[in-house]
Structures are given as structure tokens and as C-alpha cells.
C-alpha angles and dihedrals in degrees: 000000000000115000115253119242111258128224112209111226131199114194114202114198134023131210124088097334093042089059095048091050093045091051090051093053090047095051108029099087092046091064107024128059098227133185088223131016133214120251112204099220108151138023112193123194141135092217115129094259113020091160091068092058092042091054093045096049102037105257112154099214141009132229128181097193113069092205090059091047092052093046095055117117092225092059120089101151123047115201114198116205099156131117112292098254093072099041093095099051093044095047094047091047090052094046092049088051089055094249126140113246130219112184133186118235138294091047095218147336092283145346095277092059093043090051091054089051092050091047091050096053091045092050091047092043093225126148112257134191136185120210108234091153097182090071086071095054101113094227093055091045088053090049090056090048092053092049091050089051089056095242095141096034123210112006116238105167139025114189116181136167135173112194130182135160106201098118099041091105105090088214091061103114132246100265125176093270089066095054119087094207090060105031104026092220139003128239086345098066095030102051108001084063089064096052092042088056092043091053091051092044098049100037098038085222134123133226116254104179139352140199116196149165134201136197137195107204099182110039102179127047139164114270110260147152137227113262097208091244099112114276096349134115148180122232141206132209094258121098131221140175123265105230101184137065122276089199137013129190128181144170122219144189113212123216090253090057094255115141124227143187123198130189129186121177142156091198103074105118113227095013108114099171108345101169106172137169133175125186121193122197142171092269103032150318141262126206131185134181118184091211083070093035098165093058134079122189114217130184123188127191088202090074116099110270095247091053099044118125141105111296122208112231112198100212099208106101122107093248088062116091113286094351095109087074095052139047137329118282113293094025104110133212128233143220095286094055092070089064093045089051088049093053089046089057091047092053091048089051093049088047091054096247099117143351118262125230135224101039126168092281090059092042087054089057091055090048089053091056091048092051093044091055092050091049090049092051091048096047097032096231144099112280124203115220091234088067090070108085 
């Protein structure tokens, strides 16, 4: 068997996302027949012991300076898993070096930075990818397919919420995700970004105008830092101000005329990762809840009246999106599989087998919605998306 072409990867940043991306590179070629395969050449981090993560997750070498990692001859794809405030400089550096760029969401602190990133990859003519991993959950990919097939007709409503509870404890420390200068926004940019992208992805529609509000419930916290163990942290005795939202809610009108409501919060007790979306149309409805990630709820008005009702589709059969690479029917996939499916699509794109979405231009559209909601909350008015430039 001929050896597959390898794509040299540099991963910048560790923590929670660094692990999910590392796992994806490790596993993807074991399940998918790809035209090219990733080669885990460099892990780059300024953490106290980057070698420990490199050894655990299969990275060949370690760098502590991202510029050196990007400049290496054995690096073709730069994967950015850092806090949001350095996405722009790293992505532009990679693009100017002629390297492909894979960036975690949200793309940047704000629309202006994201626009500079999109301009840089376009000017350099390098492939670019944004990691909205939930697009690659088979049930959400099936939802998009059903909409494209016209099964729910004209869309009237999009109702989405992403609820977590991991910072409800007032003793939880002031980590980087709670600092505007590092994260850009709070629950809004972190998890509203996901459901904004999911709405665009499934419906094929774009946002026209928004009206939003935000709230910070706990305004002072102990200084702290992320530990790298998921959404956990260590704290000190010093105090600091929370400068981002704890929750953000907005209404929207889509370009098609559909109406939407979106909620993102880290203060929903008992909701660990409740990522939900429902779409209602003239011929039916679709409903998804990530806490039951292998299921899609589908209602059709075409059913006979005495049989009408939401049906539970167990999205685990090989005809369902991505499932031909995984387990037998009825054997579900988990959180990490969305990232593996994402990397598979990136490798197919690099190998010329398909186009990848979302790229930086699509990520820029999500950033425009994020910025429009924050402007609306600040000025207490409806904001049209064309105001964000």
C-alpha cells in the first residue's frame, strides 16, 4: 500500500482544547480513509511543562515560541488553541509564512480583528478553517440535510440556547475567560458563538438584525488561572473585576424573515453543557439537545393526523453523516468525535476531495453577530448586521 501524504501540524496552546485537537489528530486516520494524513510534528506552549503534554498526546517535538513553531519547514498547518486575544497575531503570522491556519472559535476579540485575519489568509491564499465542532455532530449534520431537502418547509422560528453552570460558585476564580482583554466577551463569545453558527449552518440563512442584553451577576472574584483540567481553576487571595458577561440573550430577525431567540449563560444550575436548538417550519420541526447528542427530534406535518408527533431519530446508522467511519448501528459517538470528524474534513479539503466550511469568511460572519449583539446591549436598540464593519 502506498504511503499517504503527510501534513505537518503545529498545535499552539494546550489546555482543554489542546487535548481535544490532539486526540483528533491521533485518531482521525485510524477511522477515516483520507487523501492526506496529519503528522503531529510540534506542540507549542508556554505552560510550565509542555513536554509532558507532548509526550502524553503524541507530539514529536516542543517549542515555546510560536513564531519558531510556525517558521519550521516541517509545519504546513498551524492549529491555534490559545486564548482569544492572541488568535489574530498568530493567524496572521502563519498566513504570512504561507501556512494553512486552523483556529478555534471565536476567531478573535472582535470583528475588527477577525476581519484582519480573514484579509490576511485571503491575501496569502492559504487554506483556513474555523473550529465550530458542533457542525460535525452527526445529528446536527442530519438536521441541515433535512432542511436542505425541504422536509420542514419555510423556516419560521429558530430557538437556541446554550446553558452551563460552571462559574455559578462565587468562589470560582477570575480566570482568563472572565477578562475582556483576553476573551473579548464571556458566555456570549464562548458559547453563543456555537449556536449562532449552528443556526446559520442548519438553516442556510443569515442574520439581518439583533436586539440583545447582557448581565454580569458576580462582578468581583479571586484572581485565578485555568488548570488545564476542563473547566477547572486554582485561585489566590487577591480580588479582581469580572469584565465580561455571565449571560447574554438576544432576539433576531433573519434575512429570510424567520425570527429567532438565543440564550447563552454560565448560570443555569444543573446544566453542564446544554446546547439546544429547535427550528420550526411550515412543514415540520427539528429539535436537538447536545445532552442527548445521538438523537434528533423530527416532526412532519405530512404524517397522517392520528400519527403526528415528534419522532426520535437515533443518529447512529452508517447512512447518517459521518457514521460510516464509526461504530455499528445503535452504538453512539461522544463529544470528542465532533473534533475528529472536523479534522477528517480538513484533511479531505487539503487533499482536494471537498471544500471545508466554516472558513475565516464564515467565522467573520459569526463575529459580526457577536459584535452586533454587544453593541445592541450597550446602546439599548436594534442593530442591523450591516452596521458592523
